[in-house]
DRENPA-3360 file (N, C-alpha, C; in nm, 2 decimals, always signed):
BEGIN
1 = XXXXXXXX = -0.98/-7.59/-17.18/-1.12/-7.60/-17.15/-1.18/-7.46/-17.14 ~ -1.28/-7.44/-17.21/-1.35/-7.31/-17.22/-1.42/-7.27/-17.09 ~ -1.40/-7.15/-17.05/-1.47/-7.10/-16.92/-1.61/-7.06/-16.95 ~ -1.70/-7.11/-16.86/-1.84/-7.08/-16.87/-1.87/-6.94/-16.82 ~ -1.93/-6.86/-16.90/-1.96/-6.72/-16.86/-2.11/-6.72/-16.81 ~ -2.13/-6.66/-16.69/-2.26/-6.65/-16.63/-2.31/-6.51/-16.66 ~ -2.42/-6.50/-16.72/-2.49/-6.38/-16.74/-2.60/-6.34/-16.64 ~ -2.60/-6.23/-16.59/-2.69/-6.19/-16.48/-2.82/-6.13/-16.55;
9 = XXXXXXXX = -2.93/-6.19/-16.51/-3.05/-6.14/-16.56/-3.10/-6.02/-16.48 ~ -3.08/-5.90/-16.52/-3.10/-5.78/-16.45/-3.25/-5.77/-16.41 ~ -3.34/-5.82/-16.50/-3.48/-5.81/-16.47/-3.52/-5.89/-16.35 ~ -3.44/-6.00/-16.32/-3.48/-6.08/-16.20/-3.39/-6.04/-16.08 ~ -3.27/-6.00/-16.11/-3.17/-5.97/-16.00/-3.21/-5.85/-15.91 ~ -3.25/-5.74/-15.99/-3.28/-5.61/-15.91/-3.39/-5.63/-15.82 ~ -3.51/-5.69/-15.86/-3.62/-5.71/-15.76/-3.58/-5.80/-15.65 ~ -3.49/-5.89/-15.68/-3.45/-5.99/-15.57/-3.37/-5.91/-15.46;
17 = XXXXXXXX = -3.28/-5.82/-15.51/-3.20/-5.74/-15.42/-3.28/-5.65/-15.33 ~ -3.38/-5.59/-15.40/-3.47/-5.50/-15.33/-3.55/-5.58/-15.22 ~ -3.59/-5.69/-15.25/-3.66/-5.78/-15.16/-3.58/-5.81/-15.04 ~ -3.45/-5.85/-15.07/-3.36/-5.89/-14.96/-3.33/-5.77/-14.87 ~ -3.32/-5.65/-14.92/-3.30/-5.52/-14.84/-3.42/-5.49/-14.75 ~ -3.54/-5.50/-14.81/-3.66/-5.48/-14.74/-3.68/-5.58/-14.63 ~ -3.65/-5.70/-14.66/-3.66/-5.81/-14.56/-3.57/-5.79/-14.44 ~ -3.45/-5.74/-14.48/-3.34/-5.71/-14.37/-3.39/-5.60/-14.28;
25 = XXXXXXXX = -3.44/-5.50/-14.34/-3.49/-5.38/-14.26/-3.60/-5.42/-14.17 ~ -3.70/-5.50/-14.23/-3.81/-5.54/-14.15/-3.77/-5.62/-14.03 ~ -3.68/-5.72/-14.06/-3.64/-5.80/-13.95/-3.56/-5.72/-13.85 ~ -3.48/-5.63/-13.89/-3.41/-5.54/-13.80/-3.50/-5.46/-13.71 ~ -3.61/-5.41/-13.76/-3.70/-5.33/-13.68/-3.77/-5.41/-13.58 ~ -3.81/-5.54/-13.62/-3.87/-5.63/-13.53/-3.78/-5.67/-13.41 ~ -3.65/-5.69/-13.44/-3.55/-5.73/-13.34/-3.54/-5.61/-13.24 ~ -3.53/-5.48/-13.30/-3.52/-5.37/-13.22/-3.63/-5.35/-13.12;
33 = XXXXXXXX = -3.76/-5.37/-13.17/-3.87/-5.36/-13.09/-3.88/-5.47/-12.98 ~ -3.83/-5.58/-13.01/-3.82/-5.69/-12.91/-3.73/-5.65/-12.80 ~ -3.61/-5.60/-12.84/-3.51/-5.56/-12.75/-3.56/-5.45/-12.65 ~ -3.63/-5.35/-12.72/-3.67/-5.24/-12.65/-3.78/-5.28/-12.55 ~ -3.88/-5.37/-12.60/-3.98/-5.42/-12.51/-3.92/-5.49/-12.39 ~ -3.82/-5.57/-12.43/-3.76/-5.66/-12.33/-3.70/-5.57/-12.22 ~ -3.63/-5.46/-12.26/-3.57/-5.37/-12.16/-3.68/-5.31/-12.07 ~ -3.79/-5.27/-12.14/-3.90/-5.21/-12.05/-3.95/-5.31/-11.95;
41 = XXXXXXXX = -3.97/-5.44/-11.99/-4.02/-5.54/-11.89/-3.91/-5.56/-11.79 ~ -3.78/-5.55/-11.83/-3.68/-5.58/-11.73/-3.68/-5.48/-11.62 ~ -3.70/-5.35/-11.66/-3.69/-5.24/-11.56/-3.83/-5.21/-11.50 ~ -3.93/-5.28/-11.54/-4.06/-5.26/-11.48/-4.13/-5.13/-11.53 ~ -4.09/-5.07/-11.63/-4.15/-4.95/-11.68/-4.24/-4.99/-11.80 ~ -4.34/-4.90/-11.82/-4.44/-4.92/-11.93/-4.39/-4.84/-12.05 ~ -4.43/-4.89/-12.17/-4.38/-4.82/-12.30/-4.49/-4.71/-12.33 ~ -4.49/-4.61/-12.23/-4.59/-4.50/-12.25/-4.52/-4.38/-12.31;
49 = XXXXXXXX = -4.59/-4.29/-12.37/-4.54/-4.17/-12.42/-4.51/-4.07/-12.30 ~ -4.44/-3.96/-12.32/-4.42/-3.87/-12.21/-4.55/-3.81/-12.16 ~ -4.64/-3.78/-12.26/-4.77/-3.72/-12.22/-4.86/-3.82/-12.14 ~ -4.85/-3.95/-12.17/-4.92/-4.05/-12.10/-4.86/-4.06/-11.96 ~ -4.73/-4.05/-11.95/-4.67/-4.06/-11.81/-4.71/-3.94/-11.73 ~ -4.71/-3.82/-11.79/-4.75/-3.71/-11.72/-4.89/-3.71/-11.67 ~ -4.98/-3.77/-11.75/-5.12/-3.78/-11.72/-5.14/-3.88/-11.61 ~ -5.06/-3.99/-11.61/-5.07/-4.09/-11.50/-5.02/-4.03/-11.37;
57 = XXXXXXXX = -4.91/-3.95/-11.37/-4.86/-3.89/-11.25/-4.96/-3.78/-11.19 ~ -5.03/-3.71/-11.29/-5.13/-3.61/-11.25/-5.25/-3.68/-11.18 ~ -5.29/-3.79/-11.24/-5.40/-3.87/-11.18/-5.37/-3.92/-11.04 ~ -5.24/-3.96/-11.02/-5.20/-4.01/-10.89/-5.20/-3.90/-10.79 ~ -5.16/-3.78/-10.83/-5.16/-3.66/-10.74/-5.29/-3.59/-10.73 ~ -5.38/-3.62/-10.82/-5.51/-3.56/-10.83/-5.62/-3.67/-10.86 ~ -5.64/-3.76/-10.76/-5.73/-3.88/-10.79/-5.87/-3.84/-10.82 ~ -5.92/-3.73/-10.77/-6.06/-3.69/-10.79/-6.09/-3.59/-10.90;
65 = XXXXXXXX = -5.98/-3.56/-10.98/-5.99/-3.48/-11.10/-6.03/-3.33/-11.07 ~ -5.98/-3.28/-10.95/-6.01/-3.14/-10.91/-5.94/-3.05/-11.01 ~ -6.01/-2.94/-11.04/-5.96/-2.84/-11.12/-5.88/-2.74/-11.04 ~ -5.76/-2.76/-11.02/-5.68/-2.69/-10.93/-5.66/-2.54/-10.96 ~ -5.70/-2.50/-11.09/-5.69/-2.36/-11.13/-5.82/-2.28/-11.09 ~ -5.92/-2.36/-11.04/-6.04/-2.30/-11.00/-6.02/-2.21/-10.87 ~ -6.04/-2.08/-10.88/-6.02/-1.99/-10.77/-6.11/-2.03/-10.65 ~ -6.22/-2.10/-10.67/-6.30/-2.14/-10.56/-6.26/-2.26/-10.48;
73 = XXXXXXXX = -6.15/-2.31/-10.54/-6.08/-2.43/-10.47/-5.96/-2.39/-10.41 ~ -5.93/-2.26/-10.39/-5.80/-2.22/-10.32/-5.79/-2.28/-10.19 ~ -5.67/-2.34/-10.16/-5.64/-2.40/-10.03/-5.57/-2.31/-9.94 ~ -5.63/-2.28/-9.83/-5.57/-2.20/-9.73/-5.57/-2.28/-9.60 ~ -5.45/-2.31/-9.55/-5.44/-2.38/-9.42/-5.30/-2.35/-9.36 ~ -5.26/-2.44/-9.27/-5.13/-2.40/-9.21/-5.01/-2.42/-9.29 ~ -5.03/-2.47/-9.41/-4.92/-2.49/-9.51/-4.93/-2.40/-9.63 ~ -5.04/-2.33/-9.64/-5.07/-2.24/-9.75/-5.14/-2.11/-9.71;
81 = XXXXXXXX = -5.06/-2.01/-9.70/-5.10/-1.89/-9.63/-5.13/-1.78/-9.73 ~ -5.21/-1.68/-9.69/-5.24/-1.56/-9.78/-5.16/-1.45/-9.72 ~ -5.14/-1.34/-9.80/-5.07/-1.22/-9.75/-5.17/-1.12/-9.70 ~ -5.12/-1.02/-9.64/-5.21/-0.92/-9.59/-5.27/-0.83/-9.70 ~ -5.23/-0.86/-9.82/-5.28/-0.79/-9.94/-5.40/-0.86/-10.00 ~ -5.41/-0.99/-9.98/-5.51/-1.08/-10.04/-5.65/-1.05/-9.99 ~ -5.74/-1.04/-10.08/-5.89/-1.02/-10.05/-5.98/-1.06/-10.16 ~ -6.10/-1.09/-10.14/-6.19/-1.12/-10.25/-6.20/-1.00/-10.35;
89 = XXXXXXXX = -6.24/-1.03/-10.47/-6.26/-0.93/-10.57/-6.38/-0.85/-10.54 ~ -6.49/-0.92/-10.48/-6.61/-0.85/-10.44/-6.68/-0.93/-10.33 ~ -6.75/-0.85/-10.25/-6.82/-0.92/-10.14/-6.96/-0.85/-10.13 ~ -7.05/-0.92/-10.07/-7.19/-0.87/-10.04/-7.24/-0.93/-9.91 ~ -7.33/-0.86/-9.84/-7.38/-0.90/-9.72/-7.48/-1.02/-9.74 ~ -7.48/-1.12/-9.66/-7.57/-1.23/-9.67/-7.71/-1.18/-9.61 ~ -7.81/-1.26/-9.63/-7.94/-1.22/-9.58/-7.97/-1.26/-9.43 ~ -7.91/-1.36/-9.38/-7.93/-1.41/-9.25/-7.80/-1.42/-9.17;
97 = XXXXXXXX = -7.79/-1.33/-9.07/-7.67/-1.32/-8.99/-7.70/-1.28/-8.85 ~ -7.61/-1.30/-8.75/-7.64/-1.27/-8.61/-7.62/-1.12/-8.59 ~ -7.67/-1.07/-8.47/-7.65/-0.93/-8.43/-7.50/-0.90/-8.40 ~ -7.42/-1.00/-8.37/-7.29/-0.99/-8.34/-7.19/-0.96/-8.46 ~ -7.25/-1.00/-8.58/-7.17/-0.98/-8.70/-7.15/-0.83/-8.73 ~ -7.03/-0.79/-8.78/-7.00/-0.65/-8.82/-7.03/-0.63/-8.97 ~ -7.01/-0.51/-9.00/-7.04/-0.47/-9.14/-6.94/-0.54/-9.23 ~ -6.83/-0.59/-9.18/-6.73/-0.67/-9.25/-6.77/-0.82/-9.25;
105 = XXXXXXXX = -6.79/-0.87/-9.13/-6.81/-1.01/-9.11/-6.94/-1.07/-9.15 ~ -7.04/-0.98/-9.18/-7.17/-1.03/-9.23/-7.16/-1.05/-9.39 ~ -7.05/-1.03/-9.44/-7.03/-1.04/-9.59/-6.96/-1.17/-9.63 ~ -6.97/-1.21/-9.76/-6.90/-1.32/-9.82/-6.86/-1.28/-9.96 ~ -6.77/-1.35/-10.02/-6.75/-1.33/-10.16/-6.88/-1.34/-10.23 ~ -6.90/-1.26/-10.33/-7.03/-1.25/-10.39/-7.10/-1.38/-10.44 ~ -7.03/-1.46/-10.51/-7.09/-1.59/-10.55/-7.12/-1.68/-10.43 ~ -7.03/-1.68/-10.34/-7.05/-1.76/-10.22/-7.16/-1.71/-10.14;
113 = XXXXXXXX = -7.18/-1.57/-10.12/-7.29/-1.51/-10.06/-7.43/-1.55/-10.12 ~ -7.43/-1.55/-10.25/-7.56/-1.59/-10.31/-7.59/-1.74/-10.28 ~ -7.48/-1.82/-10.29/-7.51/-1.96/-10.26/-7.56/-1.98/-10.11 ~ -7.50/-1.90/-10.02/-7.53/-1.91/-9.88/-7.68/-1.87/-9.87 ~ -7.72/-1.77/-9.94/-7.86/-1.72/-9.93/-7.96/-1.84/-9.97 ~ -7.92/-1.91/-10.08/-8.00/-2.02/-10.12/-8.01/-2.13/-10.01 ~ -7.90/-2.15/-9.95/-7.89/-2.25/-9.85/-7.97/-2.22/-9.73 ~ -7.96/-2.10/-9.68/-8.04/-2.06/-9.56/-8.19/-2.05/-9.59;
121 = XXXXXXXX = -8.22/-2.01/-9.72/-8.37/-2.01/-9.76/-8.43/-2.15/-9.76 ~ -8.35/-2.25/-9.82/-8.39/-2.38/-9.83/-8.41/-2.44/-9.69 ~ -8.32/-2.41/-9.59/-8.33/-2.46/-9.45/-8.45/-2.41/-9.39 ~ -8.48/-2.28/-9.42/-8.60/-2.21/-9.36/-8.73/-2.28/-9.41 ~ -8.73/-2.32/-9.54/-8.84/-2.40/-9.60/-8.86/-2.53/-9.53 ~ -8.76/-2.59/-9.47/-8.76/-2.71/-9.39/-8.78/-2.69/-9.25 ~ -8.81/-2.57/-9.21/-8.83/-2.53/-9.06/-8.71/-2.53/-8.99 ~ -8.60/-2.50/-9.05/-8.46/-2.49/-8.97/-8.40/-2.35/-8.99;
129 = XXXXXXXX = -8.36/-2.29/-8.88/-8.30/-2.16/-8.89/-8.15/-2.18/-8.88 ~ -8.08/-2.13/-8.99/-7.93/-2.12/-9.00/-7.89/-1.98/-9.03 ~ -7.80/-1.93/-8.95/-7.76/-1.80/-8.97/-7.60/-1.79/-8.97 ~ -7.55/-1.69/-9.03/-7.41/-1.67/-9.03/-7.36/-1.59/-8.91 ~ -7.26/-1.63/-8.84/-7.20/-1.56/-8.74/-7.08/-1.47/-8.78 ~ -7.00/-1.54/-8.87/-6.89/-1.48/-8.93/-6.86/-1.52/-9.07 ~ -6.84/-1.42/-9.16/-6.81/-1.46/-9.30/-6.67/-1.41/-9.33 ~ -6.66/-1.31/-9.41/-6.53/-1.26/-9.45/-6.46/-1.19/-9.33;
137 = XXXXXXXX = -6.34/-1.22/-9.31/-6.25/-1.15/-9.22/-6.12/-1.11/-9.28 ~ -6.09/-0.98/-9.27/-5.97/-0.93/-9.34/-5.85/-0.99/-9.25 ~ -5.73/-0.97/-9.31/-5.61/-1.01/-9.24/-5.59/-0.93/-9.11 ~ -5.62/-0.80/-9.11/-5.61/-0.73/-8.98/-5.71/-0.77/-8.87 ~ -5.83/-0.81/-8.92/-5.93/-0.86/-8.83/-5.89/-0.99/-8.77 ~ -5.84/-1.07/-8.85/-5.79/-1.21/-8.81/-5.68/-1.20/-8.71 ~ -5.59/-1.10/-8.73/-5.48/-1.08/-8.64/-5.53/-1.04/-8.50 ~ -5.63/-0.95/-8.50/-5.69/-0.91/-8.37/-5.75/-1.03/-8.30;
145 = XXXXXXXX = -5.82/-1.11/-8.37/-5.88/-1.23/-8.31/-5.79/-1.33/-8.26 ~ -5.68/-1.35/-8.34/-5.58/-1.45/-8.30/-5.51/-1.40/-8.17 ~ -5.47/-1.28/-8.17/-5.40/-1.22/-8.06/-5.49/-1.23/-7.93 ~ -5.62/-1.22/-7.95/-5.71/-1.23/-7.83/-5.70/-1.37/-7.78 ~ -5.71/-1.48/-7.87/-5.71/-1.61/-7.82/-5.58/-1.65/-7.75 ~ -5.46/-1.59/-7.81/-5.33/-1.61/-7.74/-5.33/-1.56/-7.61 ~ -5.38/-1.43/-7.59/-5.38/-1.37/-7.46/-5.46/-1.44/-7.36 ~ -5.57/-1.50/-7.41/-5.67/-1.56/-7.32/-5.63/-1.71/-7.29;
153 = XXXXXXXX = -5.58/-1.79/-7.39/-5.56/-1.93/-7.37/-5.42/-1.97/-7.38 ~ -5.33/-1.88/-7.43/-5.20/-1.93/-7.46/-5.18/-1.97/-7.60 ~ -5.06/-1.96/-7.66/-5.04/-1.99/-7.80/-5.08/-2.13/-7.84 ~ -5.05/-2.23/-7.76/-5.07/-2.37/-7.80/-5.22/-2.40/-7.82 ~ -5.30/-2.35/-7.73/-5.45/-2.38/-7.74/-5.50/-2.29/-7.85 ~ -5.45/-2.17/-7.86/-5.50/-2.07/-7.96/-5.48/-2.12/-8.09 ~ -5.37/-2.19/-8.12/-5.34/-2.25/-8.25/-5.44/-2.36/-8.29 ~ -5.51/-2.42/-8.20/-5.61/-2.52/-8.23/-5.75/-2.46/-8.24;
161 = XXXXXXXX = -5.76/-2.34/-8.20/-5.90/-2.28/-8.20/-5.91/-2.17/-8.30 ~ -5.80/-2.11/-8.33/-5.81/-1.99/-8.43/-5.68/-2.00/-8.52 ~ -5.70/-1.95/-8.64/-5.60/-1.95/-8.73/-5.51/-1.82/-8.72 ~ -5.38/-1.83/-8.74/-5.30/-1.71/-8.74/-5.34/-1.63/-8.86 ~ -5.31/-1.50/-8.85/-5.35/-1.41/-8.97/-5.28/-1.46/-9.09 ~ -5.35/-1.47/-9.21/-5.30/-1.52/-9.33/-5.33/-1.68/-9.34 ~ -5.36/-1.74/-9.23/-5.40/-1.88/-9.23/-5.54/-1.91/-9.24 ~ -5.62/-1.81/-9.22/-5.77/-1.83/-9.21/-5.84/-1.83/-9.35;
169 = XXXXXXXX = -5.93/-1.93/-9.37/-6.01/-1.93/-9.49/-6.11/-1.81/-9.49 ~ -6.14/-1.76/-9.38/-6.23/-1.64/-9.38/-6.18/-1.52/-9.46 ~ -6.05/-1.52/-9.47/-5.99/-1.41/-9.55/-6.02/-1.43/-9.70 ~ -6.05/-1.55/-9.75/-6.10/-1.56/-9.88/-6.24/-1.51/-9.91 ~ -6.32/-1.51/-9.81/-6.45/-1.47/-9.83/-6.54/-1.59/-9.87 ~ -6.49/-1.71/-9.86/-6.55/-1.83/-9.90/-6.60/-1.91/-9.79 ~ -6.56/-1.87/-9.67/-6.59/-1.95/-9.55/-6.70/-1.88/-9.46 ~ -6.77/-1.96/-9.39/-6.88/-1.91/-9.31/-6.89/-1.99/-9.18;
177 = XXXXXXXX = -6.89/-1.92/-9.07/-6.93/-1.99/-8.94/-7.08/-1.97/-8.92 ~ -7.15/-2.08/-8.89/-7.29/-2.08/-8.89/-7.34/-2.12/-8.75 ~ -7.46/-2.09/-8.71/-7.52/-2.13/-8.59/-7.67/-2.12/-8.59 ~ -7.73/-2.15/-8.48/-7.88/-2.15/-8.47/-7.92/-2.12/-8.33 ~ -8.05/-2.08/-8.31/-8.10/-2.05/-8.17/-8.08/-2.17/-8.08 ~ -8.08/-2.29/-8.13/-8.07/-2.41/-8.05/-7.95/-2.42/-7.96 ~ -7.85/-2.35/-8.00/-7.72/-2.34/-7.92/-7.69/-2.20/-7.88 ~ -7.80/-2.11/-7.89/-7.79/-1.97/-7.85/-7.69/-1.90/-7.94;
185 = XXXXXXXX = -7.69/-1.94/-8.06/-7.60/-1.88/-8.17/-7.45/-1.89/-8.14 ~ -7.42/-1.99/-8.06/-7.27/-2.01/-8.02/-7.21/-2.10/-8.12 ~ -7.07/-2.10/-8.12/-7.00/-2.20/-8.20/-6.95/-2.31/-8.11 ~ -7.02/-2.42/-8.12/-6.99/-2.53/-8.03/-7.01/-2.67/-8.10 ~ -6.94/-2.76/-8.06/-6.96/-2.90/-8.13/-7.10/-2.96/-8.10 ~ -7.17/-2.91/-8.00/-7.31/-2.95/-7.98/-7.40/-2.92/-8.09 ~ -7.35/-2.82/-8.17/-7.43/-2.78/-8.29/-7.45/-2.90/-8.38 ~ -7.37/-2.99/-8.38/-7.37/-3.11/-8.47/-7.50/-3.19/-8.44;
193 = XXXXXXXX = -7.55/-3.18/-8.31/-7.66/-3.26/-8.27/-7.79/-3.19/-8.28 ~ -7.79/-3.07/-8.32/-7.91/-2.99/-8.34/-7.98/-3.01/-8.48 ~ -8.10/-2.97/-8.49/-8.17/-2.99/-8.62/-8.10/-2.91/-8.73 ~ -8.05/-2.79/-8.69/-7.98/-2.71/-8.79/-7.84/-2.77/-8.83 ~ -7.77/-2.82/-8.73/-7.64/-2.89/-8.76/-7.66/-3.01/-8.84 ~ -7.75/-3.09/-8.82/-7.78/-3.21/-8.90/-7.83/-3.18/-9.04 ~ -7.91/-3.07/-9.05/-7.95/-3.03/-9.18/-7.84/-2.98/-9.26 ~ -7.75/-2.90/-9.20/-7.63/-2.85/-9.27/-7.54/-2.96/-9.31;
201 = XXXXXXXX = -7.51/-3.06/-9.23/-7.42/-3.17/-9.27/-7.48/-3.25/-9.38 ~ -7.61/-3.26/-9.39/-7.67/-3.35/-9.50/-7.69/-3.27/-9.63 ~ -7.72/-3.13/-9.62/-7.76/-3.06/-9.74/-7.66/-2.96/-9.79 ~ -7.56/-2.92/-9.72/-7.47/-2.82/-9.75/-7.40/-2.83/-9.89 ~ -7.37/-2.96/-9.92/-7.31/-2.98/-10.06/-7.39/-2.95/-10.17 ~ -7.52/-2.96/-10.15/-7.62/-2.93/-10.26/-7.61/-2.78/-10.30 ~ -7.56/-2.70/-10.22/-7.54/-2.55/-10.24/-7.39/-2.51/-10.26 ~ -7.31/-2.62/-10.27/-7.17/-2.59/-10.30/-7.08/-2.57/-10.18;
209 = XXXXXXXX = -7.13/-2.61/-10.06/-7.05/-2.60/-9.94/-7.01/-2.73/-9.88 ~ -6.91/-2.73/-9.81/-6.86/-2.85/-9.73/-6.84/-2.82/-9.59 ~ -6.85/-2.92/-9.50/-6.80/-2.90/-9.37/-6.65/-2.91/-9.37 ~ -6.59/-2.79/-9.35/-6.44/-2.79/-9.38/-6.36/-2.86/-9.29 ~ -6.39/-2.87/-9.16/-6.31/-2.94/-9.06/-6.39/-3.05/-9.00 ~ -6.40/-3.17/-9.07/-6.49/-3.28/-9.02/-6.43/-3.36/-8.91 ~ -6.51/-3.43/-8.85/-6.47/-3.52/-8.73/-6.37/-3.62/-8.79 ~ -6.27/-3.65/-8.71/-6.17/-3.75/-8.73/-6.07/-3.71/-8.84;
217 = XXXXXXXX = -6.06/-3.59/-8.88/-5.97/-3.55/-8.99/-5.87/-3.44/-8.94 ~ -5.86/-3.43/-8.81/-5.77/-3.32/-8.75/-5.63/-3.33/-8.80 ~ -5.58/-3.46/-8.82/-5.44/-3.48/-8.86/-5.42/-3.42/-9.00 ~ -5.53/-3.41/-9.08/-5.51/-3.36/-9.22/-5.54/-3.21/-9.22 ~ -5.65/-3.17/-9.16/-5.68/-3.02/-9.16/-5.60/-2.94/-9.07 ~ -5.56/-3.00/-8.95/-5.49/-2.92/-8.86/-5.58/-2.85/-8.76 ~ -5.70/-2.88/-8.76/-5.80/-2.81/-8.67/-5.90/-2.91/-8.62 ~ -5.95/-2.88/-8.50/-6.05/-2.96/-8.43/-6.18/-2.96/-8.52;
225 = XXXXXXXX = -6.26/-3.06/-8.48/-6.39/-3.08/-8.55/-6.47/-2.95/-8.53 ~ -6.52/-2.89/-8.64/-6.60/-2.77/-8.64/-6.72/-2.79/-8.72 ~ -6.83/-2.84/-8.67/-6.96/-2.86/-8.75/-7.02/-2.74/-8.80 ~ -6.98/-2.63/-8.75/-7.04/-2.50/-8.78/-6.97/-2.43/-8.90 ~ -6.85/-2.47/-8.93/-6.76/-2.40/-9.03/-6.78/-2.46/-9.17 ~ -6.84/-2.39/-9.26/-6.86/-2.44/-9.39/-6.77/-2.36/-9.49 ~ -6.74/-2.42/-9.60/-6.66/-2.36/-9.70/-6.72/-2.37/-9.84 ~ -6.73/-2.27/-9.92/-6.78/-2.28/-10.05/-6.67/-2.33/-10.15;
233 = XXXXXXXX = -6.70/-2.43/-10.22/-6.61/-2.49/-10.32/-6.68/-2.51/-10.46 ~ -6.82/-2.48/-10.47/-6.89/-2.51/-10.59/-6.96/-2.64/-10.58 ~ -7.07/-2.66/-10.64/-7.15/-2.78/-10.62/-7.08/-2.91/-10.67 ~ -7.00/-2.90/-10.78/-6.93/-3.02/-10.84/-6.84/-3.07/-10.73 ~ -6.75/-2.99/-10.69/-6.65/-3.03/-10.60/-6.71/-3.08/-10.46 ~ -6.81/-3.00/-10.42/-6.88/-3.03/-10.29/-6.94/-3.16/-10.29 ~ -7.01/-3.20/-10.41/-7.06/-3.33/-10.42/-6.97/-3.45/-10.41 ~ -6.85/-3.43/-10.48/-6.75/-3.54/-10.47/-6.69/-3.55/-10.32;
241 = XXXXXXXX = -6.67/-3.44/-10.27/-6.61/-3.44/-10.13/-6.72/-3.50/-10.03 ~ -6.84/-3.46/-10.04/-6.94/-3.52/-9.95/-6.96/-3.67/-9.97 ~ -6.97/-3.71/-10.10/-6.99/-3.85/-10.13/-6.87/-3.94/-10.08 ~ -6.75/-3.89/-10.09/-6.63/-3.97/-10.05/-6.58/-3.94/-9.91 ~ -6.65/-3.86/-9.83/-6.61/-3.82/-9.70/-6.47/-3.77/-9.70 ~ -6.44/-3.66/-9.78/-6.31/-3.61/-9.79/-6.29/-3.47/-9.72 ~ -6.17/-3.43/-9.70/-6.14/-3.30/-9.67/-6.11/-3.23/-9.80 ~ -6.09/-3.09/-9.80/-6.05/-3.02/-9.92/-5.91/-3.06/-9.95;
249 = XXXXXXX = -5.82/-3.09/-9.85/-5.68/-3.13/-9.88/-5.68/-3.26/-9.95 ~ -5.77/-3.36/-9.92/-5.77/-3.49/-9.98/-5.82/-3.48/-10.12 ~ -5.93/-3.39/-10.14/-5.98/-3.38/-10.27/-5.88/-3.32/-10.37 ~ -5.80/-3.23/-10.32/-5.69/-3.17/-10.40/-5.57/-3.25/-10.41 ~ -5.56/-3.36/-10.34/-5.43/-3.44/-10.34/-5.32/-3.37/-10.26 ~ -5.36/-3.29/-10.16/-5.26/-3.21/-10.08/-5.26/-3.26/-9.94 ~ -5.31/-3.38/-9.92/-5.31/-3.43/-9.77/-5.18/-3.50/-9.74;
% end
């Protein structure tokens, strides 16, 4: 019996092989993606890129989008200290300050001083007098003040009323203690109930300042309520902080 010989039609065979290979590759990639996605779902992770994961982590640690590289947002508190060498690049005297202010403490960092002048001028237009009692304090000046409080009240009470040298925002030149004739230019919580204190709490953010140590936030700031102590952070940050009733720590995600 004669054997039948099969002839392969190359014109049809080669495209068929290519099709089968391509189909195999396609099916393999689909299966791979399904397995990968299944593993992601199993472990509760999202199929995000490294960049997306970093962005997500950053948002969690920085919920209000603070520009942490902004020098006007520098955080100085009991966990973030300055050295005895740190000082503002430039300072200038503000326009309204008490007679007790010295040639050093009547100054602020230049941009903050200009903002403070606009603030006090606006308050004056509204019939309110706000003056600076203390602005910039050097490391050495802060040390003298802290030692005074320790000698007078003891270390425990002093730590609640005055910052240790290096711990004070005044060393940045961005902080100001304010007062008014209604409280005889003293630093007291009664200031919050005066026309000046109320005006400051309502309008400070418009000029880039915040009430740095607000009521009910002592566990975060480490200091008692100080309605007289304002801090320059710039108008954008101040607006967000004011609107959301935040501390600087909360705004920076450092609370």
